[in-house]
C-alpha positions as a Markdown table, in Angstrom:
| # | Residue | x | y | z |
|---|---|---|---|---|
| 1 | Met | 91.3 | 95.3 | 85.4 |
| 2 | Asn | 91.0 | 91.9 | 87.0 |
| 3 | Gln | 91.6 | 91.8 | 90.8 |
| 4 | Ala | 93.6 | 88.6 | 90.5 |
| 5 | Arg | 95.8 | 90.1 | 87.9 |
| 6 | Leu | 96.5 | 93.2 | 90.1 |
| 7 | Tyr | 97.6 | 91.0 | 93.0 |
| 8 | Ser | 99.9 | 88.9 | 90.8 |
| 9 | Ile | 101.8 | 91.9 | 89.3 |
| 10 | Ile | 103.6 | 92.9 | 92.5 |
| 11 | Leu | 106.0 | 90.1 | 93.5 |
| 12 | Gly | 107.5 | 91.9 | 96.5 |
| 13 | Pro | 109.7 | 94.8 | 97.7 |
| 14 | His | 113.3 | 95.0 | 96.6 |
| 15 | Ile | 115.4 | 95.9 | 99.6 |
| 16 | Ser | 118.9 | 97.2 | 98.8 |
| 17 | Glu | 121.2 | 100.0 | 99.9 |
| 18 | Lys | 120.2 | 102.1 | 96.9 |
| 19 | Ala | 116.5 | 101.4 | 97.5 |
| 20 | Thr | 116.9 | 102.6 | 101.1 |
| 21 | Ile | 118.5 | 105.8 | 100.0 |
| 22 | Met | 115.8 | 106.4 | 97.4 |
| 23 | Ala | 113.1 | 105.9 | 100.1 |
| 24 | Glu | 114.7 | 108.4 | 102.4 |
| 25 | Asp | 115.7 | 111.1 | 100.0 |
| 26 | His | 113.0 | 110.9 | 97.2 |
| 27 | Asn | 110.0 | 109.1 | 98.8 |
| 28 | Gln | 110.4 | 106.2 | 96.4 |
| 29 | Val | 109.8 | 102.5 | 97.0 |
| 30 | Val | 111.3 | 99.8 | 94.8 |
| 31 | Phe | 109.3 | 96.7 | 93.9 |
| 32 | Lys | 110.1 | 93.5 | 92.0 |
| 33 | Val | 107.3 | 93.1 | 89.5 |
| 34 | Cys | 106.0 | 90.6 | 86.9 |
| 35 | Asn | 108.0 | 90.6 | 83.6 |
| 36 | Asp | 104.9 | 91.1 | 81.4 |
| 37 | Ala | 103.5 | 94.1 | 83.5 |
| 38 | Asn | 103.4 | 97.6 | 82.0 |
| 39 | Lys | 103.4 | 100.9 | 83.8 |
| 40 | Thr | 99.7 | 101.4 | 83.9 |
| 41 | Glu | 99.1 | 98.0 | 85.4 |
| 42 | Ile | 101.9 | 98.5 | 88.0 |
| 43 | Lys | 100.5 | 101.9 | 89.0 |
| 44 | Gln | 96.9 | 100.5 | 89.4 |
| 45 | Ala | 98.2 | 97.6 | 91.4 |
| 46 | Ile | 100.2 | 99.8 | 93.9 |
| 47 | Glu | 97.3 | 102.2 | 94.4 |
| 48 | Thr | 94.8 | 99.4 | 94.9 |
| 49 | Ile | 96.9 | 97.2 | 97.2 |
| 50 | Phe | 98.6 | 99.8 | 99.4 |
| 51 | Lys | 96.0 | 102.6 | 99.2 |
| 52 | Val | 98.5 | 105.3 | 98.2 |
| 53 | Ser | 98.7 | 107.7 | 95.3 |
| 54 | Val | 101.5 | 107.3 | 92.8 |
| 55 | Thr | 103.0 | 110.4 | 91.3 |
| 56 | Gly | 105.9 | 108.9 | 89.4 |
| 57 | Leu | 107.0 | 105.5 | 88.1 |
| 58 | Gln | 110.1 | 104.2 | 86.4 |
| 59 | Val | 110.3 | 100.6 | 85.2 |
| 60 | Leu | 113.5 | 98.8 | 84.2 |
| 61 | Asn | 114.5 | 95.3 | 83.1 |
| 62 | Val | 117.4 | 93.7 | 85.1 |
| 63 | Lys | 119.5 | 91.2 | 83.1 |
| 64 | Gly | 120.2 | 87.9 | 84.9 |
| 65 | Lys | 123.8 | 87.3 | 85.9 |
| 66 | Thr | 125.9 | 84.6 | 84.2 |
| 67 | Lys | 127.3 | 82.1 | 86.7 |
| 68 | Arg | 129.8 | 79.3 | 86.4 |
| 69 | Thr | 128.8 | 75.8 | 87.6 |
| 70 | Ala | 131.0 | 73.3 | 89.4 |
| 71 | Arg | 131.4 | 71.3 | 86.2 |
| 72 | Gly | 132.7 | 74.2 | 84.2 |
| 73 | Gly | 129.4 | 75.0 | 82.5 |
| 74 | Ile | 127.8 | 78.4 | 82.3 |
| 75 | Arg | 124.3 | 79.1 | 83.5 |
| 76 | Gln | 122.3 | 82.4 | 83.3 |
| 77 | Lys | 119.9 | 83.4 | 86.0 |
| 78 | Ser | 116.6 | 84.6 | 84.8 |
| 79 | Asn | 115.9 | 88.2 | 83.9 |
| 80 | Trp | 113.5 | 90.2 | 86.1 |
| 81 | Lys | 111.8 | 93.6 | 86.2 |
| 82 | Lys | 111.8 | 96.2 | 89.0 |
| 83 | Ala | 109.8 | 99.4 | 89.4 |
| 84 | Tyr | 110.7 | 102.6 | 91.2 |
| 85 | Val | 107.5 | 104.1 | 92.5 |
| 86 | Gln | 107.4 | 107.7 | 93.7 |
| 87 | Leu | 104.6 | 108.3 | 96.3 |
| 88 | Ala | 102.7 | 111.5 | 96.9 |
| 89 | Gln | 104.0 | 113.9 | 99.5 |
| 90 | Gly | 103.3 | 112.7 | 103.1 |
| 91 | Gln | 102.5 | 109.1 | 102.1 |
| 92 | Glu | 104.5 | 106.0 | 102.8 |
| 93 | Ile | 104.4 | 102.2 | 102.7 |
| 94 | Asp | 105.4 | 100.5 | 105.9 |
| 95 | Phe | 106.2 | 96.8 | 105.2 |
| 96 | Ala | 106.8 | 96.0 | 108.9 |
| 97 | Glu | 103.1 | 96.6 | 109.8 |
| 98 | Met | 101.8 | 94.5 | 106.8 |
| 99 | Ser | 103.1 | 91.1 | 108.1 |
């Protein structure tokens, strides 16, 4: 796979209360990923970029929320995709050291 494609698949970590609980209890990390990426591409990108081994991967599409504007119109935010990545036992990704 193309190296430039691998680095463009992962858009960033998704930090939320649920993601923090999943990281503590199940050794999972949540990432916001490109909409056209599939599971094999995401797995290769995580293993290449962060030098960890992935044991499980769930991908889901998140529907964009509908919001009202000041003029009474309705706008929809764009849809996005997130991936729950389960890491091998004893491995972790520390985002504080990466910056």
